[in-house]
C-alpha positions in Angstrom: 0.0 0.0 0.0 2.8 2.4 0.9 4.5 1.5 -2.5 1.3 2.3 -4.3 1.2 5.8 -2.6 4.8 6.5 -3.3 4.4 5.3 -7.0 1.3 7.7 -7.3 3.3 10.6 -5.9 6.2 9.8 -8.3 3.8 9.5 -11.3 2.0 12.7 -10.3 5.3 14.6 -10.0 6.5 13.3 -13.3 3.3 14.3 -15.0 3.5 17.8 -13.5 7.1 18.0 -14.9 6.0 16.9 -18.3 3.0 19.1 -18.5 4.1 22.6 -19.7 3.1 25.7 -17.7 2.6 26.3 -14.0 0.1 24.2 -12.2 -1.6 25.5 -9.1 -2.2 22.2 -7.5 -1.3 21.1 -4.1 0.9 18.1 -3.2 -2.3 16.2 -2.1 -4.0 16.8 -5.4 -0.8 15.8 -7.3 -0.8 12.6 -5.1 -4.4 11.8 -5.8 -4.1 12.5 -9.6 -1.0 10.3 -9.6 -2.8 7.6 -7.9 -5.7 7.8 -10.3 -3.2 7.8 -13.2 -1.4 4.7 -11.8 -4.8 2.9 -11.4 -5.7 3.8 -15.0 -2.3 2.7 -16.3 -2.6 -0.6 -14.4 -6.0 -1.3 -15.8 -4.9 -0.6 -19.3 -1.8 -2.7 -18.9 -4.0 -5.6 -17.5 -6.4 -5.3 -20.4 -3.4 -5.5 -22.8 -2.2 -8.6 -21.0 1.2 -7.2 -19.9 0.7 -7.5 -16.1 -1.6 -7.2 -13.1 -3.2 -3.9 -12.1 -0.9 -3.5 -9.1 2.2 -4.9 -10.9 4.8 -2.3 -11.9 5.7 -2.8 -15.6 7.0 -0.4 -18.3 3.7 -0.1 -20.3 1.6 0.5 -17.2 4.0 3.1 -16.0 4.0 5.0 -19.3 0.2 4.9 -19.6 -0.1 6.0 -15.9 2.0 9.1 -16.6 0.0 10.0 -19.8 -3.2 9.5 -17.8 -1.9 11.6 -15.0 -0.9 14.4 -17.4 -4.5 14.3 -18.8 -6.0 14.3 -15.3 -3.8 17.3 -14.3 -5.0 19.2 -17.4 -8.7 18.4 -16.5 -8.1 19.4 -12.9 -6.6 22.7 -14.0 -9.5 23.4 -16.3 -12.0 22.7 -13.6 -10.2 24.8 -11.0 -9.8 27.6 -13.6 -13.5 27.6 -14.5 -14.4 27.6 -10.8 -12.3 30.7 -10.1 -13.7 32.7 -13.0 -17.3 32.3 -11.8 
């Protein structure tokens, strides 16, 4: 479980580094989006037959980072639209 949290934090941090621009997200939101990205990556890797959902593999890691980048973009858009209203 602790490994899953650490992996989520690493994936969230890498996604924030990859995504251009400044993100106004807290460490907790980064962790949660990284965890969500890692679950999505694990599910897709499992569907492709490359490993279990909680197994660390290259394809799942790459998909997790891509999913986390997308989730960070969505979270920024949602936070931006809330602050404008």
